[in-house]
VEXLO-218429 format. One record per residue (C-alpha): x, y, z. Coordinates in pm, 1 decimal, decimal comma, always signed. Example, Ala and Ser with C-alpha at 12.3 -4.5 7.8 and 13.67 -1.06 7.14 Angstrom:
<nulums>
nulum x +1230,0; y -450,0; z +780,0
nulum x +1367,0; y -106,0; z +714,0
</nulums>
This chain:
<nulums>
nulum x +17711,0; y +9366,5; z +4160,2
nulum x +17402,0; y +9238,0; z +3994,7
nulum x +17054,1; y +9330,4; z +4123,9
nulum x +16990,3; y +8966,6; z +4228,2
nulum x +17306,8; y +8964,1; z +4441,0
nulum x +17219,1; y +9293,3; z +4608,2
nulum x +16873,0; y +9157,4; z +4691,0
nulum x +17026,8; y +8843,0; z +4838,3
nulum x +17261,1; y +9044,1; z +5064,0
nulum x +16972,1; y +9259,5; z +5186,7
nulum x +16770,6; y +8951,4; z +5271,1
nulum x +17058,0; y +8796,3; z +5464,7
nulum x +17107,5; y +9110,9; z +5672,9
nulum x +16737,1; y +9142,7; z +5768,9
nulum x +16625,0; y +8963,3; z +6086,2
nulum x +16306,1; y +8769,0; z +6096,3
nulum x +16057,5; y +8873,4; z +6366,1
nulum x +16038,2; y +8628,4; z +6655,0
nulum x +15756,2; y +8380,1; z +6632,1
nulum x +15497,8; y +8431,1; z +6908,5
nulum x +15400,0; y +8118,7; z +7087,1
nulum x +15038,5; y +8078,6; z +7171,9
nulum x +14965,5; y +8040,5; z +7540,6
nulum x +14795,3; y +7711,6; z +7594,9
nulum x +14472,5; y +7738,7; z +7787,5
nulum x +14393,5; y +7474,8; z +8043,8
nulum x +14187,5; y +7198,3; z +7894,5
nulum x +13827,0; y +7144,1; z +7992,8
nulum x +13925,6; y +6828,5; z +8177,9
nulum x +14186,4; y +7015,1; z +8383,5
nulum x +13937,9; y +7291,9; z +8471,5
nulum x +13685,8; y +7027,4; z +8572,9
nulum x +13944,5; y +6857,3; z +8791,0
nulum x +14031,9; y +7190,7; z +8955,2
nulum x +13667,7; y +7255,9; z +9037,4
nulum x +13630,4; y +6906,0; z +9176,7
nulum x +13937,3; y +6950,6; z +9396,9
nulum x +13802,8; y +7284,9; z +9521,8
nulum x +13468,6; y +7128,7; z +9602,6
nulum x +13630,9; y +6841,7; z +9791,7
nulum x +13845,2; y +7082,0; z +9992,0
nulum x +13541,2; y +7290,2; z +10082,4
nulum x +13346,7; y +6977,2; z +10179,9
nulum x +13629,7; y +6853,0; z +10401,7
nulum x +13657,3; y +7191,7; z +10572,3
nulum x +13280,1; y +7202,1; z +10627,8
nulum x +13277,7; y +6855,8; z +10781,2
nulum x +13573,1; y +6943,6; z +11001,2
nulum x +13400,2; y +7259,5; z +11118,0
nulum x +13076,5; y +7071,4; z +11188,7
nulum x +13266,3; y +6808,1; z +11388,8
nulum x +13443,7; y +7079,9; z +11587,5
nulum x +13113,1; y +7254,4; z +11666,1
nulum x +12947,6; y +6929,3; z +11775,4
nulum x +13246,6; y +6842,1; z +11992,9
nulum x +13236,2; y +7187,7; z +12152,0
nulum x +12862,9; y +7157,6; z +12219,2
nulum x +12908,0; y +6815,1; z +12376,8
nulum x +13165,9; y +6958,8; z +12611,9
nulum x +12967,1; y +7276,9; z +12677,1
nulum x +12618,7; y +7118,0; z +12684,2
nulum x +12480,6; y +7404,2; z +12887,9
nulum x +12513,9; y +7630,2; z +12581,0
nulum x +12235,6; y +7431,0; z +12411,0
nulum x +12002,9; y +7503,9; z +12700,7
nulum x +12086,9; y +7873,7; z +12688,7
nulum x +12029,9; y +7887,2; z +12312,1
nulum x +11700,6; y +7701,2; z +12347,9
nulum x +11576,4; y +7939,0; z +12617,8
nulum x +11675,2; y +8241,9; z +12408,9
nulum x +11499,1; y +8098,1; z +12104,2
nulum x +11180,8; y +8035,3; z +12303,7
nulum x +11188,3; y +8386,4; z +12448,4
nulum x +11248,0; y +8543,6; z +12107,7
nulum x +10970,6; y +8339,8; z +11946,6
nulum x +10730,6; y +8418,1; z +12229,5
nulum x +10808,9; y +8788,8; z +12209,3
nulum x +10757,0; y +8792,3; z +11832,4
nulum x +10425,7; y +8605,0; z +11864,1
nulum x +10303,8; y +8837,1; z +12141,4
nulum x +10392,7; y +9142,0; z +11932,6
nulum x +10202,7; y +9006,0; z +11632,6
nulum x +9896,7; y +8930,1; z +11847,2
nulum x +9902,3; y +9277,7; z +11999,5
nulum x +9936,6; y +9434,1; z +11657,5
nulum x +9640,7; y +9233,2; z +11528,0
nulum x +9428,4; y +9335,4; z +11828,3
nulum x +9510,3; y +9703,3; z +11789,0
nulum x +9440,2; y +9681,6; z +11416,9
nulum x +9099,6; y +9524,9; z +11488,7
nulum x +9017,4; y +9795,8; z +11742,3
nulum x +9128,4; y +10066,8; z +11502,2
nulum x +8926,9; y +9938,3; z +11208,5
nulum x +8615,0; y +9873,9; z +11416,7
nulum x +8618,2; y +10228,5; z +11547,2
nulum x +8735,1; y +10394,7; z +11226,0
nulum x +8544,6; y +10714,2; z +11149,5
nulum x +8607,3; y +11007,3; z +10917,7
nulum x +8433,0; y +11342,9; z +10906,0
nulum x +8399,8; y +11513,4; z +10569,6
nulum x +8637,6; y +11799,4; z +10662,2
nulum x +8901,1; y +11538,1; z +10745,3
nulum x +8859,2; y +11376,5; z +10405,2
nulum x +8870,3; y +11714,1; z +10230,7
nulum x +9206,8; y +11793,1; z +10391,4
nulum x +9371,0; y +11470,0; z +10270,9
nulum x +9607,2; y +11433,1; z +9978,6
nulum x +9446,1; y +11231,4; z +9699,2
nulum x +9666,4; y +10928,8; z +9775,6
nulum x +9572,5; y +10946,4; z +10144,2
nulum x +9208,8; y +10971,4; z +10035,7
nulum x +9253,7; y +10639,3; z +9855,0
nulum x +9408,9; y +10496,4; z +10172,2
nulum x +9105,0; y +10614,5; z +10370,3
nulum x +8867,0; y +10441,2; z +10128,3
nulum x +9073,4; y +10122,8; z +10155,0
nulum x +9064,0; y +10138,7; z +10535,9
nulum x +8688,2; y +10190,1; z +10536,8
nulum x +8646,4; y +9879,1; z +10322,6
nulum x +8862,1; y +9687,0; z +10569,6
nulum x +8645,5; y +9820,1; z +10851,8
nulum x +8344,7; y +9674,4; z +10672,4
nulum x +8505,3; y +9329,3; z +10667,9
nulum x +8700,3; y +9332,7; z +10340,0
nulum x +9024,8; y +9197,3; z +10478,7
nulum x +9206,3; y +9192,1; z +10145,5
nulum x +9124,6; y +9554,2; z +10055,4
nulum x +9424,9; y +9711,5; z +9885,9
nulum x +9507,2; y +10044,4; z +9725,3
nulum x +9631,8; y +10002,3; z +9370,0
nulum x +9594,9; y +10360,5; z +9247,1
nulum x +9876,1; y +10525,5; z +9057,6
nulum x +10010,0; y +10551,2; z +8706,6
nulum x +9856,7; y +10287,9; z +8481,4
nulum x +9593,3; y +10177,8; z +8733,4
nulum x +9335,5; y +10144,1; z +8452,4
nulum x +9059,5; y +10305,7; z +8650,3
nulum x +9105,1; y +10109,6; z +8974,2
nulum x +9225,6; y +10286,5; z +9287,7
nulum x +9101,8; y +10035,7; z +9548,2
nulum x +9018,1; y +9666,9; z +9512,4
nulum x +8846,2; y +9451,3; z +9772,4
nulum x +8641,7; y +9136,7; z +9826,5
nulum x +8354,1; y +9168,4; z +10071,2
nulum x +8246,1; y +8896,4; z +10318,4
nulum x +7990,2; y +8776,9; z +10062,9
nulum x +8254,0; y +8700,8; z +9802,4
nulum x +8178,9; y +8995,8; z +9575,1
nulum x +8470,4; y +9172,9; z +9407,1
nulum x +8473,8; y +9551,9; z +9435,5
nulum x +8662,0; y +9794,6; z +9212,4
nulum x +8659,1; y +10154,0; z +9334,1
nulum x +8778,0; y +10465,2; z +9156,8
nulum x +8847,8; y +10761,8; z +9384,5
nulum x +8803,2; y +11124,3; z +9281,7
nulum x +8925,6; y +11357,5; z +9554,8
nulum x +8844,3; y +11726,1; z +9538,8
nulum x +9048,7; y +11949,4; z +9767,8
nulum x +8772,4; y +12211,2; z +9765,1
nulum x +8489,8; y +11964,0; z +9819,8
nulum x +8167,1; y +12077,7; z +9657,8
nulum x +8344,1; y +12384,1; z +9521,6
nulum x +8580,4; y +12167,4; z +9319,6
nulum x +8527,4; y +12037,9; z +8968,5
nulum x +8241,0; y +11792,1; z +8931,9
nulum x +8286,6; y +11426,1; z +8842,3
nulum x +8154,6; y +11389,9; z +8489,1
nulum x +8055,3; y +11122,3; z +8240,1
nulum x +8414,3; y +11072,6; z +8106,7
nulum x +8524,9; y +10958,5; z +8454,1
nulum x +8242,7; y +10703,7; z +8459,6
nulum x +8330,5; y +10586,7; z +8109,1
nulum x +8684,1; y +10499,9; z +8217,5
nulum x +8551,5; y +10295,6; z +8509,3
nulum x +8289,5; y +10127,4; z +8292,1
nulum x +8550,7; y +10028,0; z +8034,1
nulum x +8790,3; y +9853,5; z +8274,5
nulum x +8618,9; y +9758,7; z +8601,7
nulum x +8451,6; y +9439,5; z +8478,4
nulum x +8650,5; y +9356,2; z +8167,2
nulum x +8999,0; y +9415,8; z +8311,0
nulum x +8960,4; y +9387,9; z +8689,7
nulum x +8675,1; y +9135,4; z +8709,8
nulum x +8451,5; y +9353,3; z +8927,5
nulum x +8112,6; y +9245,0; z +9051,3
nulum x +8052,4; y +9595,4; z +9185,1
nulum x +8209,0; y +9900,5; z +9021,2
nulum x +8206,8; y +10220,0; z +9227,7
nulum x +8324,2; y +10576,4; z +9188,9
nulum x +8357,1; y +10772,5; z +9513,1
nulum x +8415,0; y +11143,3; z +9553,4
nulum x +8406,6; y +11404,2; z +9825,3
nulum x +8278,3; y +11651,2; z +9568,6
nulum x +7980,2; y +11662,6; z +9337,8
nulum x +7867,1; y +11456,3; z +9039,1
nulum x +7699,0; y +11589,8; z +8726,2
nulum x +7344,7; y +11479,4; z +8641,1
nulum x +7452,5; y +11319,6; z +8309,7
nulum x +7713,3; y +11117,9; z +8498,5
nulum x +7451,6; y +10992,0; z +8743,8
nulum x +7224,1; y +10892,6; z +8453,1
nulum x +7511,8; y +10715,2; z +8277,9
nulum x +7597,3; y +10526,6; z +8597,5
nulum x +7241,0; y +10395,8; z +8632,0
nulum x +7235,7; y +10292,0; z +8269,5
nulum x +7566,2; y +10099,8; z +8297,5
nulum x +7501,9; y +9951,6; z +8644,7
nulum x +7774,4; y +10160,3; z +8809,5
nulum x +7751,4; y +10297,5; z +9161,6
nulum x +7820,6; y +10661,4; z +9247,7
nulum x +7921,2; y +10758,7; z +9601,9
nulum x +7872,0; y +11131,9; z +9615,9
nulum x +7962,6; y +11359,7; z +9904,8
nulum x +7636,6; y +11291,6; z +10092,1
nulum x +7670,1; y +10911,7; z +10072,9
nulum x +8041,5; y +10931,0; z +10152,4
nulum x +7966,5; y +11130,0; z +10467,4
nulum x +7714,3; y +10870,6; z +10585,6
nulum x +7954,9; y +10583,9; z +10511,9
nulum x +8273,1; y +10737,4; z +10658,7
nulum x +8120,4; y +10875,7; z +10977,8
nulum x +7898,3; y +10576,8; z +11057,2
nulum x +7933,5; y +10205,2; z +11104,7
nulum x +7718,5; y +10066,9; z +10822,0
nulum x +7904,8; y +9886,1; z +10542,6
nulum x +7898,4; y +10043,9; z +10201,3
nulum x +7678,9; y +9775,6; z +10042,2
nulum x +7398,3; y +9865,0; z +10281,0
nulum x +7402,5; y +10221,0; z +10150,5
nulum x +7381,7; y +10127,5; z +9782,9
nulum x +7088,3; y +10016,5; z +9572,9
nulum x +7070,6; y +9710,9; z +9349,5
nulum x +7399,2; y +9549,2; z +9449,3
nulum x +7452,8; y +9196,3; z +9314,2
nulum x +7352,7; y +8904,3; z +9538,3
nulum x +7621,4; y +8728,6; z +9744,9
nulum x +7848,9; y +8490,6; z +9562,5
nulum x +7865,7; y +8251,7; z +9856,4
nulum x +7671,3; y +8197,6; z +10179,8
nulum x +7840,7; y +8333,6; z +10490,5
nulum x +7760,8; y +8384,3; z +10856,9
nulum x +7644,4; y +8733,3; z +10763,2
nulum x +7388,9; y +8615,3; z +10507,9
</nulums>
């Protein structure tokens, strides 16, 4: 048998693999029609449910009265709770006092909270603590009743006067961001410890305000607002009932 004949017999005996048919995906029009049908079914069910609820309420009209009374009671209770909370908050802030030993015993984050609360006591209703990683030198921000924006950096020392002193580098950080980044009218650094003489001189030169332990004690334990304890604060931005 010739080679061509043998090749022909081998080809005849070999089966061809079955041809795979491609599964036809639904057309875009069919998918759109399916979504439309689903939407119509949902709309019909919603209307039917609404009709059933209205019919039930018409038959059981007294349920509307009960629901209305419950809603009024719930709203009144919520409003009363908010009013009581506001009153207690006003009483707390008006009578807020801290002694220096109390401030010394605080964690540094709680010290920032205390400074924020003292600013609120003085009438800065929007005082907020923003200290943390990436705070860019601002631990507390506030706007006083005269419209002036305050940026405060807090330096807590657990050992008070025995702790490390606040130095010029701390003031340089505040000076570099308080006005340019945070838009401060008054930039303050407050500490329950001590401040070096060069830092005090730098603060005067750059129009920064330093609240050392002595000034902090007078502010925290008294009732005078902070701006009355500082020298050369900017004039009010806007006239108020306090001016």
